[in-house]
Biopython code that builds the backbone (N, CA, C, O; Angstrom):
import numpy as np
from Bio.PDB.StructureBuilder import StructureBuilder

atoms = [
    (1, "MET", "N", (112.606, 125.386, 95.684)),
    (1, "MET", "CA", (111.234, 125.228, 95.272)),
    (1, "MET", "C", (110.360, 126.201, 96.071)),
    (1, "MET", "O", (110.444, 126.241, 97.298)),
    (2, "ALA", "N", (109.549, 126.959, 95.404)),
    (2, "ALA", "CA", (108.681, 127.940, 96.057)),
    (2, "ALA", "C", (107.485, 127.258, 96.707)),
    (2, "ALA", "O", (106.989, 126.244, 96.216)),
    (3, "ASN", "N", (107.035, 127.823, 97.808)),
    (3, "ASN", "CA", (105.847, 127.301, 98.468)),
    (3, "ASN", "C", (104.611, 127.633, 97.657)),
    (3, "ASN", "O", (104.587, 128.608, 96.906)),
    (4, "ARG", "N", (103.586, 126.812, 97.816)),
    (4, "ARG", "CA", (102.307, 127.029, 97.156)),
    (4, "ARG", "C", (101.288, 127.414, 98.220)),
    (4, "ARG", "O", (101.496, 127.196, 99.414)),
    (5, "ARG", "N", (100.203, 127.980, 97.767)),
    (5, "ARG", "CA", (99.159, 128.409, 98.690)),
    (5, "ARG", "C", (97.810, 128.126, 98.049)),
    (5, "ARG", "O", (97.580, 128.474, 96.891)),
    (6, "GLU", "N", (96.913, 127.489, 98.811)),
    (6, "GLU", "CA", (95.586, 127.159, 98.308)),
    (6, "GLU", "C", (94.565, 127.272, 99.428)),
    (6, "GLU", "O", (94.909, 127.357, 100.607)),
    (7, "THR", "N", (93.310, 127.271, 99.031)),
    (7, "THR", "CA", (92.205, 127.269, 99.969)),
    (7, "THR", "C", (91.637, 125.860, 100.044)),
    (7, "THR", "O", (91.401, 125.221, 99.019)),
    (8, "PHE", "N", (91.418, 125.373, 101.279)),
    (8, "PHE", "CA", (90.877, 124.039, 101.514)),
    (8, "PHE", "C", (89.697, 124.126, 102.460)),
    (8, "PHE", "O", (89.594, 125.057, 103.258)),
    (9, "VAL", "N", (88.809, 123.152, 102.366)),
    (9, "VAL", "CA", (87.703, 123.027, 103.305)),
    (9, "VAL", "C", (88.252, 122.492, 104.620)),
    (9, "VAL", "O", (89.053, 121.558, 104.630)),
    (10, "ILE", "N", (87.823, 123.083, 105.723)),
    (10, "ILE", "CA", (88.185, 122.550, 107.034)),
    (10, "ILE", "C", (87.098, 121.545, 107.401)),
    (10, "ILE", "O", (85.951, 121.918, 107.650)),
    (11, "ALA", "N", (87.471, 120.264, 107.431)),
    (11, "ALA", "CA", (86.510, 119.187, 107.646)),
    (11, "ALA", "C", (86.420, 118.765, 109.102)),
    (11, "ALA", "O", (85.442, 118.142, 109.515)),
    (12, "GLY", "N", (87.435, 119.102, 109.875)),
    (12, "GLY", "CA", (87.409, 118.710, 111.278)),
    (12, "GLY", "C", (88.573, 119.293, 112.039)),
    (12, "GLY", "O", (89.557, 119.753, 111.460)),
    (13, "LEU", "N", (88.439, 119.264, 113.358)),
    (13, "LEU", "CA", (89.518, 119.704, 114.241)),
    (13, "LEU", "C", (90.148, 118.471, 114.869)),
    (13, "LEU", "O", (89.458, 117.500, 115.176)),
    (14, "ALA", "N", (91.446, 118.513, 115.056)),
    (14, "ALA", "CA", (92.174, 117.400, 115.661)),
    (14, "ALA", "C", (92.528, 117.751, 117.104)),
    (14, "ALA", "O", (92.909, 118.881, 117.410)),
    (15, "PHE", "N", (92.393, 116.766, 117.975)),
    (15, "PHE", "CA", (92.748, 116.941, 119.378)),
    (15, "PHE", "C", (93.640, 115.791, 119.812)),
    (15, "PHE", "O", (93.422, 114.642, 119.428)),
    (16, "LYS", "N", (94.635, 116.106, 120.606)),
    (16, "LYS", "CA", (95.557, 115.094, 121.124)),
    (16, "LYS", "C", (95.687, 115.347, 122.617)),
    (16, "LYS", "O", (96.136, 116.414, 123.036)),
    (17, "GLY", "N", (95.297, 114.370, 123.414)),
    (17, "GLY", "CA", (95.323, 114.560, 124.859)),
    (17, "GLY", "C", (94.425, 115.687, 125.310)),
    (17, "GLY", "O", (94.713, 116.345, 126.309)),
    (18, "GLY", "N", (93.333, 115.926, 124.588)),
    (18, "GLY", "CA", (92.399, 116.987, 124.925)),
    (18, "GLY", "C", (92.813, 118.375, 124.463)),
    (18, "GLY", "O", (92.069, 119.337, 124.651)),
    (19, "LYS", "N", (93.989, 118.489, 123.863)),
    (19, "LYS", "CA", (94.475, 119.791, 123.386)),
    (19, "LYS", "C", (94.374, 119.872, 121.863)),
    (19, "LYS", "O", (94.489, 118.867, 121.161)),
    (20, "PHE", "N", (94.161, 121.076, 121.380)),
    (20, "PHE", "CA", (94.081, 121.317, 119.938)),
    (20, "PHE", "C", (95.373, 120.863, 119.262)),
    (20, "PHE", "O", (96.475, 121.157, 119.725)),
    (21, "ASP", "N", (95.204, 120.133, 118.145)),
    (21, "ASP", "CA", (96.357, 119.579, 117.442)),
    (21, "ASP", "C", (96.287, 119.813, 115.933)),
    (21, "ASP", "O", (96.967, 119.121, 115.176)),
    (22, "GLY", "N", (95.483, 120.770, 115.485)),
    (22, "GLY", "CA", (95.427, 121.086, 114.062)),
    (22, "GLY", "C", (94.047, 120.870, 113.476)),
    (22, "GLY", "O", (93.076, 120.623, 114.190)),
    (23, "VAL", "N", (93.984, 120.968, 112.148)),
    (23, "VAL", "CA", (92.722, 120.759, 111.437)),
    (23, "VAL", "C", (92.922, 119.773, 110.289)),
    (23, "VAL", "O", (93.991, 119.683, 109.687)),
    (24, "TYR", "N", (91.848, 119.041, 110.016)),
    (24, "TYR", "CA", (91.819, 118.124, 108.881)),
    (24, "TYR", "C", (91.240, 118.878, 107.691)),
    (24, "TYR", "O", (90.230, 119.571, 107.807)),
    (25, "LEU", "N", (91.890, 118.732, 106.561)),
    (25, "LEU", "CA", (91.509, 119.484, 105.371)),
    (25, "LEU", "C", (90.918, 118.599, 104.289)),
    (25, "LEU", "O", (91.247, 117.418, 104.185)),
    (26, "GLY", "N", (90.048, 119.182, 103.492)),
    (26, "GLY", "CA", (89.482, 118.499, 102.351)),
    (26, "GLY", "C", (89.683, 119.337, 101.103)),
    (26, "GLY", "O", (89.664, 120.567, 101.143)),
    (27, "GLY", "N", (89.876, 118.644, 100.001)),
    (27, "GLY", "CA", (90.020, 119.311, 98.712)),
    (27, "GLY", "C", (89.204, 118.572, 97.669)),
    (27, "GLY", "O", (88.830, 117.416, 97.867)),
    (28, "GLU", "N", (88.933, 119.231, 96.573)),
    (28, "GLU", "CA", (88.132, 118.613, 95.530)),
    (28, "GLU", "C", (88.958, 117.582, 94.760)),
    (28, "GLU", "O", (90.087, 117.840, 94.344)),
    (29, "GLU", "N", (88.361, 116.420, 94.590)),
    (29, "GLU", "CA", (88.986, 115.357, 93.819)),
    (29, "GLU", "C", (87.888, 114.615, 93.072)),
    (29, "GLU", "O", (87.049, 113.952, 93.682)),
    (30, "LYS", "N", (87.900, 114.728, 91.766)),
    (30, "LYS", "CA", (86.890, 114.087, 90.914)),
    (30, "LYS", "C", (85.470, 114.474, 91.313)),
    (30, "LYS", "O", (84.574, 113.630, 91.346)),
    (31, "GLY", "N", (85.274, 115.747, 91.614)),
    (31, "GLY", "CA", (83.953, 116.262, 91.935)),
    (31, "GLY", "C", (83.478, 116.002, 93.351)),
    (31, "GLY", "O", (82.341, 116.336, 93.684)),
    (32, "LYS", "N", (84.323, 115.410, 94.201)),
    (32, "LYS", "CA", (83.952, 115.124, 95.586)),
    (32, "LYS", "C", (85.011, 115.696, 96.519)),
    (32, "LYS", "O", (86.119, 116.024, 96.094)),
    (33, "LEU", "N", (84.655, 115.811, 97.793)),
    (33, "LEU", "CA", (85.626, 116.257, 98.791)),
    (33, "LEU", "C", (86.427, 115.062, 99.286)),
    (33, "LEU", "O", (85.860, 114.069, 99.741)),
    (34, "ALA", "N", (87.724, 115.165, 99.196)),
    (34, "ALA", "CA", (88.614, 114.102, 99.647)),
    (34, "ALA", "C", (89.608, 114.661, 100.649)),
    (34, "ALA", "O", (89.930, 115.849, 100.623)),
    (35, "TYR", "N", (90.084, 113.814, 101.518)),
    (35, "TYR", "CA", (91.067, 114.192, 102.529)),
    (35, "TYR", "C", (92.330, 114.725, 101.854)),
    (35, "TYR", "O", (92.890, 114.082, 100.967)),
    (36, "ALA", "N", (92.770, 115.912, 102.287)),
    (36, "ALA", "CA", (93.966, 116.536, 101.705)),
    (36, "ALA", "C", (95.125, 116.589, 102.697)),
    (36, "ALA", "O", (96.243, 116.953, 102.331)),
    (37, "GLY", "N", (94.856, 116.224, 103.958)),
    (37, "GLY", "CA", (95.915, 116.223, 104.954)),
    (37, "GLY", "C", (95.513, 116.967, 106.210)),
    (37, "GLY", "O", (94.400, 117.478, 106.340)),
    (38, "LYS", "N", (96.457, 117.007, 107.121)),
    (38, "LYS", "CA", (96.252, 117.679, 108.405)),
    (38, "LYS", "C", (97.298, 118.773, 108.534)),
    (38, "LYS", "O", (98.478, 118.553, 108.259)),
    (39, "VAL", "N", (96.864, 119.937, 108.948)),
    (39, "VAL", "CA", (97.805, 121.032, 109.170)),
    (39, "VAL", "C", (97.878, 121.275, 110.679)),
    (39, "VAL", "O", (96.859, 121.450, 111.348)),
    (40, "GLU", "N", (99.104, 121.279, 111.192)),
    (40, "GLU", "CA", (99.338, 121.411, 112.632)),
    (40, "GLU", "C", (100.071, 122.693, 113.003)),
    (40, "GLU", "O", (100.149, 123.034, 114.184)),
    (41, "HIS", "N", (100.604, 123.400, 112.033)),
    (41, "HIS", "CA", (101.459, 124.560, 112.294)),
    (41, "HIS", "C", (100.851, 125.849, 111.749)),
    (41, "HIS", "O", (100.078, 125.838, 110.791)),
    (42, "GLY", "N", (101.224, 126.962, 112.390)),
    (42, "GLY", "CA", (100.839, 128.272, 111.887)),
    (42, "GLY", "C", (99.668, 128.911, 112.605)),
    (42, "GLY", "O", (99.243, 130.003, 112.228)),
    (43, "PHE", "N", (99.132, 128.262, 113.631)),
    (43, "PHE", "CA", (97.965, 128.773, 114.345)),
    (43, "PHE", "C", (98.370, 129.690, 115.496)),
    (43, "PHE", "O", (99.259, 129.365, 116.282)),
    (44, "SER", "N", (97.709, 130.832, 115.582)),
    (44, "SER", "CA", (97.874, 131.685, 116.763)),
    (44, "SER", "C", (96.850, 131.220, 117.804)),
    (44, "SER", "O", (95.911, 130.500, 117.467)),
    (45, "ASP", "N", (97.023, 131.622, 119.047)),
    (45, "ASP", "CA", (96.060, 131.281, 120.100)),
    (45, "ASP", "C", (94.676, 131.828, 119.750)),
    (45, "ASP", "O", (93.663, 131.172, 119.998)),
    (46, "GLN", "N", (94.638, 133.023, 119.177)),
    (46, "GLN", "CA", (93.367, 133.637, 118.790)),
    (46, "GLN", "C", (92.688, 132.835, 117.680)),
    (46, "GLN", "O", (91.471, 132.653, 117.710)),
    (47, "GLN", "N", (93.458, 132.353, 116.701)),
    (47, "GLN", "CA", (92.885, 131.549, 115.619)),
    (47, "GLN", "C", (92.338, 130.227, 116.148)),
    (47, "GLN", "O", (91.281, 129.777, 115.707)),
    (48, "VAL", "N", (93.043, 129.600, 117.087)),
    (48, "VAL", "CA", (92.571, 128.351, 117.687)),
    (48, "VAL", "C", (91.251, 128.596, 118.416)),
    (48, "VAL", "O", (90.305, 127.826, 118.251)),
    (49, "ALA", "N", (91.178, 129.644, 119.209)),
    (49, "ALA", "CA", (89.951, 129.969, 119.941)),
    (49, "ALA", "C", (88.798, 130.220, 118.973)),
    (49, "ALA", "O", (87.680, 129.765, 119.214)),
    (50, "ASP", "N", (89.056, 130.940, 117.884)),
    (50, "ASP", "CA", (88.030, 131.231, 116.881)),
    (50, "ASP", "C", (87.548, 129.951, 116.210)),
    (50, "ASP", "O", (86.346, 129.763, 116.028)),
    (51, "LEU", "N", (88.474, 129.068, 115.841)),
    (51, "LEU", "CA", (88.092, 127.811, 115.203)),
    (51, "LEU", "C", (87.261, 126.935, 116.140)),
    (51, "LEU", "O", (86.264, 126.350, 115.717)),
    (52, "LYS", "N", (87.658, 126.841, 117.394)),
    (52, "LYS", "CA", (86.893, 126.052, 118.366)),
    (52, "LYS", "C", (85.481, 126.612, 118.536)),
    (52, "LYS", "O", (84.508, 125.858, 118.577)),
    (53, "ARG", "N", (85.375, 127.938, 118.633)),
    (53, "ARG", "CA", (84.070, 128.579, 118.794)),
    (53, "ARG", "C", (83.173, 128.300, 117.595)),
    (53, "ARG", "O", (82.003, 127.951, 117.759)),
    (54, "ARG", "N", (83.710, 128.450, 116.407)),
    (54, "ARG", "CA", (82.932, 128.204, 115.187)),
    (54, "ARG", "C", (82.547, 126.732, 115.063)),
    (54, "ARG", "O", (81.434, 126.414, 114.645)),
    (55, "ALA", "N", (83.461, 125.838, 115.423)),
    (55, "ALA", "CA", (83.236, 124.400, 115.292)),
    (55, "ALA", "C", (82.098, 123.909, 116.183)),
    (55, "ALA", "O", (81.393, 122.967, 115.821)),
    (56, "GLU", "N", (81.915, 124.533, 117.333)),
    (56, "GLU", "CA", (80.841, 124.128, 118.243)),
    (56, "GLU", "C", (79.481, 124.148, 117.554)),
    (56, "GLU", "O", (78.635, 123.295, 117.824)),
    (57, "LYS", "N", (79.268, 125.107, 116.677)),
    (57, "LYS", "CA", (77.987, 125.259, 115.992)),
    (57, "LYS", "C", (77.873, 124.396, 114.739)),
    (57, "LYS", "O", (76.792, 124.278, 114.164)),
    (58, "LEU", "N", (78.985, 123.793, 114.313)),
    (58, "LEU", "CA", (79.017, 123.056, 113.049)),
    (58, "LEU", "C", (79.244, 121.553, 113.218)),
    (58, "LEU", "O", (79.452, 120.847, 112.231)),
    (59, "THR", "N", (79.208, 121.061, 114.446)),
    (59, "THR", "CA", (79.533, 119.667, 114.735)),
    (59, "THR", "C", (78.614, 118.689, 114.003)),
    (59, "THR", "O", (77.398, 118.874, 113.952)),
    (60, "ILE", "N", (79.221, 117.647, 113.439)),
    (60, "ILE", "CA", (78.497, 116.539, 112.826)),
    (60, "ILE", "C", (79.132, 115.235, 113.310)),
    (60, "ILE", "O", (80.269, 115.238, 113.783)),
    (61, "LYS", "N", (78.408, 114.125, 113.196)),
    (61, "LYS", "CA", (78.918, 112.844, 113.705)),
    (61, "LYS", "C", (79.905, 112.182, 112.754)),
    (61, "LYS", "O", (80.888, 111.587, 113.197)),
    (62, "LYS", "N", (79.655, 112.279, 111.455)),
    (62, "LYS", "CA", (80.510, 111.609, 110.473)),
    (62, "LYS", "C", (81.109, 112.642, 109.518)),
    (62, "LYS", "O", (80.456, 113.628, 109.179)),
    (63, "PRO", "N", (82.333, 112.419, 109.092)),
    (63, "PRO", "CA", (82.961, 113.382, 108.169)),
    (63, "PRO", "C", (82.271, 113.402, 106.817)),
    (63, "PRO", "O", (81.734, 112.395, 106.356)),
    (64, "ARG", "N", (82.297, 114.554, 106.204)),
    (64, "ARG", "CA", (81.717, 114.693, 104.864)),
    (64, "ARG", "C", (82.794, 114.729, 103.789)),
    (64, "ARG", "O", (82.578, 115.227, 102.684)),
    (65, "ILE", "N", (83.954, 114.192, 104.136)),
    (65, "ILE", "CA", (85.023, 114.043, 103.152)),
    (65, "ILE", "C", (85.407, 112.569, 103.093)),
    (65, "ILE", "O", (85.248, 111.839, 104.071)),
    (66, "ALA", "N", (85.906, 112.143, 101.958)),
    (66, "ALA", "CA", (86.378, 110.765, 101.819)),
    (66, "ALA", "C", (87.712, 110.639, 102.545)),
    (66, "ALA", "O", (88.644, 111.400, 102.286)),
    (67, "LEU", "N", (87.797, 109.670, 103.458)),
    (67, "LEU", "CA", (89.002, 109.465, 104.251)),
    (67, "LEU", "C", (89.744, 108.212, 103.802)),
    (67, "LEU", "O", (89.116, 107.242, 103.376)),
    (68, "PRO", "N", (91.071, 108.222, 103.891)),
    (68, "PRO", "CA", (91.830, 107.022, 103.505)),
    (68, "PRO", "C", (91.577, 105.856, 104.454)),
    (68, "PRO", "O", (91.442, 104.716, 104.007)),
    (69, "HIS", "N", (91.511, 106.121, 105.747)),
    (69, "HIS", "CA", (91.263, 105.100, 106.767)),
    (69, "HIS", "C", (90.512, 105.758, 107.907)),
    (69, "HIS", "O", (91.100, 106.530, 108.665)),
    (70, "ALA", "N", (89.222, 105.470, 108.046)),
    (70, "ALA", "CA", (88.400, 106.123, 109.067)),
    (70, "ALA", "C", (88.940, 105.901, 110.473)),
    (70, "ALA", "O", (88.786, 106.773, 111.328)),
    (71, "ARG", "N", (89.567, 104.761, 110.736)),
    (71, "ARG", "CA", (90.073, 104.481, 112.080)),
    (71, "ARG", "C", (91.294, 105.327, 112.430)),
    (71, "ARG", "O", (91.692, 105.370, 113.594)),
    (72, "ALA", "N", (91.884, 105.987, 111.472)),
    (72, "ALA", "CA", (93.077, 106.806, 111.721)),
    (72, "ALA", "C", (92.731, 108.153, 112.357)),
    (72, "ALA", "O", (93.627, 108.949, 112.635)),
    (73, "PHE", "N", (91.448, 108.416, 112.590)),
    (73, "PHE", "CA", (91.012, 109.719, 113.088)),
    (73, "PHE", "C", (90.125, 109.567, 114.330)),
    (73, "PHE", "O", (89.034, 110.137, 114.368)),
    (74, "PRO", "N", (90.562, 108.818, 115.343)),
    (74, "PRO", "CA", (89.681, 108.526, 116.483)),
    (74, "PRO", "C", (89.312, 109.732, 117.338)),
    (74, "PRO", "O", (88.259, 109.720, 117.975)),
    (75, "LYS", "N", (90.131, 110.758, 117.373)),
    (75, "LYS", "CA", (89.851, 111.912, 118.231)),
    (75, "LYS", "C", (89.433, 113.140, 117.428)),
    (75, "LYS", "O", (89.500, 114.269, 117.914)),
    (76, "ALA", "N", (89.002, 112.900, 116.200)),
    (76, "ALA", "CA", (88.588, 114.019, 115.345)),
    (76, "ALA", "C", (87.245, 114.576, 115.792)),
    (76, "ALA", "O", (86.365, 113.840, 116.239)),
    (77, "HIS", "N", (87.110, 115.868, 115.666)),
    (77, "HIS", "CA", (85.858, 116.582, 115.908)),
    (77, "HIS", "C", (85.406, 117.064, 114.528)),
    (77, "HIS", "O", (85.850, 118.110, 114.055)),
    (78, "TRP", "N", (84.521, 116.296, 113.886)),
    (78, "TRP", "CA", (84.110, 116.607, 112.515)),
    (78, "TRP", "C", (83.119, 117.761, 112.500)),
    (78, "TRP", "O", (82.279, 117.891, 113.390)),
    (79, "ILE", "N", (83.233, 118.595, 111.475)),
    (79, "ILE", "CA", (82.331, 119.735, 111.322)),
    (79, "ILE", "C", (81.807, 119.786, 109.892)),
    (79, "ILE", "O", (82.383, 119.192, 108.980)),
    (80, "LYS", "N", (80.708, 120.507, 109.718)),
    (80, "LYS", "CA", (80.181, 120.723, 108.365)),
    (80, "LYS", "C", (81.263, 121.424, 107.554)),
    (80, "LYS", "O", (81.930, 122.322, 108.066)),
    (81, "PRO", "N", (81.445, 121.034, 106.312)),
    (81, "PRO", "CA", (82.523, 121.612, 105.493)),
    (81, "PRO", "C", (82.170, 122.978, 104.912)),
    (81, "PRO", "O", (82.012, 123.134, 103.701)),
    (82, "VAL", "N", (82.049, 123.967, 105.802)),
    (82, "VAL", "CA", (81.703, 125.321, 105.355)),
    (82, "VAL", "C", (82.812, 126.343, 105.621)),
    (82, "VAL", "O", (82.815, 127.424, 105.033)),
    (83, "LEU", "N", (83.745, 126.003, 106.501)),
    (83, "LEU", "CA", (84.863, 126.911, 106.772)),
    (83, "LEU", "C", (85.979, 126.651, 105.776)),
    (83, "LEU", "O", (86.303, 125.502, 105.477)),
    (84, "LEU", "N", (86.557, 127.711, 105.271)),
    (84, "LEU", "CA", (87.630, 127.591, 104.287)),
    (84, "LEU", "C", (88.927, 128.117, 104.879)),
    (84, "LEU", "O", (88.992, 129.242, 105.373)),
    (85, "GLY", "N", (89.951, 127.288, 104.822)),
    (85, "GLY", "CA", (91.241, 127.671, 105.369)),
    (85, "GLY", "C", (92.264, 127.953, 104.287)),
    (85, "GLY", "O", (92.348, 127.230, 103.295)),
    (86, "ASP", "N", (93.029, 128.993, 104.479)),
    (86, "ASP", "CA", (94.119, 129.358, 103.589)),
    (86, "ASP", "C", (95.367, 128.645, 104.103)),
    (86, "ASP", "O", (95.766, 128.839, 105.251)),
    (87, "VAL", "N", (95.985, 127.819, 103.252)),
    (87, "VAL", "CA", (97.105, 126.986, 103.680)),
    (87, "VAL", "C", (98.269, 127.107, 102.702)),
    (87, "VAL", "O", (98.091, 127.053, 101.485)),
    (88, "GLU", "N", (99.460, 127.271, 103.262)),
    (88, "GLU", "CA", (100.686, 127.289, 102.468)),
    (88, "GLU", "C", (101.368, 125.932, 102.652)),
    (88, "GLU", "O", (101.365, 125.378, 103.752)),
    (89, "PHE", "N", (101.951, 125.396, 101.575)),
    (89, "PHE", "CA", (102.592, 124.088, 101.635)),
    (89, "PHE", "C", (103.688, 123.991, 100.585)),
    (89, "PHE", "O", (103.743, 124.798, 99.657)),
    (90, "ARG", "N", (104.556, 123.004, 100.735)),
    (90, "ARG", "CA", (105.665, 122.825, 99.785)),
    (90, "ARG", "C", (105.192, 122.220, 98.476)),
    (90, "ARG", "O", (105.452, 122.746, 97.394)),
    (91, "ARG", "N", (104.484, 121.089, 98.604)),
    (91, "ARG", "CA", (103.963, 120.403, 97.428)),
    (91, "ARG", "C", (102.933, 119.390, 97.878)),
    (91, "ARG", "O", (102.671, 119.252, 99.073)),
    (92, "LYS", "N", (102.341, 118.673, 96.918)),
    (92, "LYS", "CA", (101.416, 117.589, 97.225)),
    (92, "LYS", "C", (102.093, 116.268, 96.884)),
    (92, "LYS", "O", (102.873, 116.183, 95.936)),
    (93, "THR", "N", (101.784, 115.243, 97.666)),
    (93, "THR", "CA", (102.304, 113.913, 97.377)),
    (93, "THR", "C", (101.557, 113.336, 96.183)),
    (93, "THR", "O", (100.588, 113.933, 95.712)),
    (94, "LYS", "N", (101.992, 112.192, 95.693)),
    (94, "LYS", "CA", (101.298, 111.536, 94.576)),
    (94, "LYS", "C", (99.860, 111.199, 94.925)),
    (94, "LYS", "O", (98.996, 111.161, 94.049)),
    (95, "SER", "N", (99.601, 110.956, 96.204)),
    (95, "SER", "CA", (98.236, 110.627, 96.631)),
    (95, "SER", "C", (97.415, 111.881, 96.964)),
    (95, "SER", "O", (96.271, 111.768, 97.404)),
    (96, "GLY", "N", (97.986, 113.067, 96.757)),
    (96, "GLY", "CA", (97.262, 114.317, 96.933)),
    (96, "GLY", "C", (97.329, 114.943, 98.309)),
    (96, "GLY", "O", (96.633, 115.924, 98.572)),
    (97, "LEU", "N", (98.154, 114.396, 99.202)),
    (97, "LEU", "CA", (98.281, 114.960, 100.540)),
    (97, "LEU", "C", (99.297, 116.098, 100.551)),
    (97, "LEU", "O", (100.250, 116.098, 99.771)),
    (98, "LEU", "N", (99.089, 117.061, 101.434)),
    (98, "LEU", "CA", (99.963, 118.230, 101.517)),
    (98, "LEU", "C", (101.257, 117.904, 102.259)),
    (98, "LEU", "O", (101.251, 117.187, 103.260)),
    (99, "ARG", "N", (102.354, 118.436, 101.758)),
    (99, "ARG", "CA", (103.657, 118.283, 102.412)),
    (99, "ARG", "C", (104.011, 119.602, 103.087)),
    (99, "ARG", "O", (103.978, 120.659, 102.458)),
    (100, "HIS", "N", (104.349, 119.533, 104.365)),
    (100, "HIS", "CA", (104.766, 120.689, 105.167)),
    (100, "HIS", "C", (103.755, 121.838, 105.111)),
    (100, "HIS", "O", (104.113, 122.964, 104.766)),
    (101, "PRO", "N", (102.486, 121.553, 105.452)),
    (101, "PRO", "CA", (101.489, 122.625, 105.422)),
    (101, "PRO", "C", (101.594, 123.566, 106.620)),
    (101, "PRO", "O", (102.017, 123.169, 107.705)),
    (102, "SER", "N", (101.204, 124.809, 106.402)),
    (102, "SER", "CA", (101.173, 125.828, 107.454)),
    (102, "SER", "C", (99.882, 126.630, 107.287)),
    (102, "SER", "O", (99.579, 127.122, 106.200)),
    (103, "TYR", "N", (99.140, 126.752, 108.362)),
    (103, "TYR", "CA", (97.862, 127.459, 108.364)),
    (103, "TYR", "C", (98.093, 128.965, 108.296)),
    (103, "TYR", "O", (98.924, 129.504, 109.027)),
    (104, "LYS", "N", (97.357, 129.643, 107.417)),
    (104, "LYS", "CA", (97.487, 131.093, 107.269)),
    (104, "LYS", "C", (96.249, 131.851, 107.708)),
    (104, "LYS", "O", (96.306, 133.067, 107.888)),
    (105, "GLY", "N", (95.123, 131.156, 107.885)),
    (105, "GLY", "CA", (93.912, 131.817, 108.357)),
    (105, "GLY", "C", (92.671, 131.372, 107.619)),
    (105, "GLY", "O", (92.744, 130.637, 106.634)),
    (106, "LEU", "N", (91.519, 131.830, 108.112)),
    (106, "LEU", "CA", (90.251, 131.543, 107.452)),
    (106, "LEU", "C", (90.071, 132.461, 106.256)),
    (106, "LEU", "O", (90.496, 133.616, 106.281)),
    (107, "ARG", "N", (89.442, 131.945, 105.211)),
    (107, "ARG", "CA", (89.110, 132.736, 104.030)),
    (107, "ARG", "C", (87.706, 133.267, 104.198)),
    (107, "ARG", "O", (86.768, 132.727, 103.611)),
    (108, "LYS", "N", (87.544, 134.308, 104.983)),
    (108, "LYS", "CA", (86.227, 134.878, 105.251)),
    (108, "LYS", "C", (85.636, 135.521, 104.007)),
    (108, "LYS", "O", (84.416, 135.641, 103.897)),
    (109, "ASP", "N", (86.476, 135.934, 103.072)),
    (109, "ASP", "CA", (85.989, 136.569, 101.849)),
    (109, "ASP", "C", (85.259, 135.577, 100.947)),
    (109, "ASP", "O", (84.465, 135.992, 100.102)),
    (110, "LEU", "N", (85.508, 134.274, 101.108)),
    (110, "LEU", "CA", (84.873, 133.259, 100.257)),
    (110, "LEU", "C", (83.708, 132.562, 100.930)),
    (110, "LEU", "O", (82.979, 131.814, 100.278)),
    (111, "MET", "N", (83.516, 132.790, 102.219)),
    (111, "MET", "CA", (82.431, 132.124, 102.946)),
    (111, "MET", "C", (81.186, 132.974, 102.897)),
    (111, "MET", "O", (81.245, 134.203, 102.929)),
    (112, "GLY", "N", (80.046, 132.288, 102.817)),
    (112, "GLY", "CA", (78.759, 132.968, 102.706)),
    (112, "GLY", "C", (78.253, 133.600, 103.929)),
    (112, "GLY", "O", (77.174, 134.193, 103.916)),
]
sb = StructureBuilder()
sb.init_structure("model")
sb.init_model(0)
sb.init_chain("A")
sb.init_seg("    ")
for serial, (resi, resn, name, xyz) in enumerate(atoms, 1):
    if name == "N":
        sb.init_residue(resn, " ", resi, " ")
    sb.init_atom(name, np.array(xyz, "f"), 0.0, 1.0, " ", f" {name:<3s}", serial, name[0])
structure = sb.get_structure()
């Protein structure tokens, strides 16, 4: 099965023990932004530093995506959904979550 590649909204950064642990993604579902999964792999040190720097200016208190269980994200650093991430993955689950996602970079060509 060939991998797929799509662009998703980066809704937040994940931290575990104070260290970067990936990003939370959002995708369009019935005209709204819904949680599409978390991507933990594929980040270079430079990409992590860039995401952290950008996130500092975009911080918000509550996520702007629909989450399956808000309590499942206690260490999330939510940001305005303006950054777009290019993500490769195997497939989506029946509930729309990404299987085996890998981060490929920001889609600067699509951001304003």
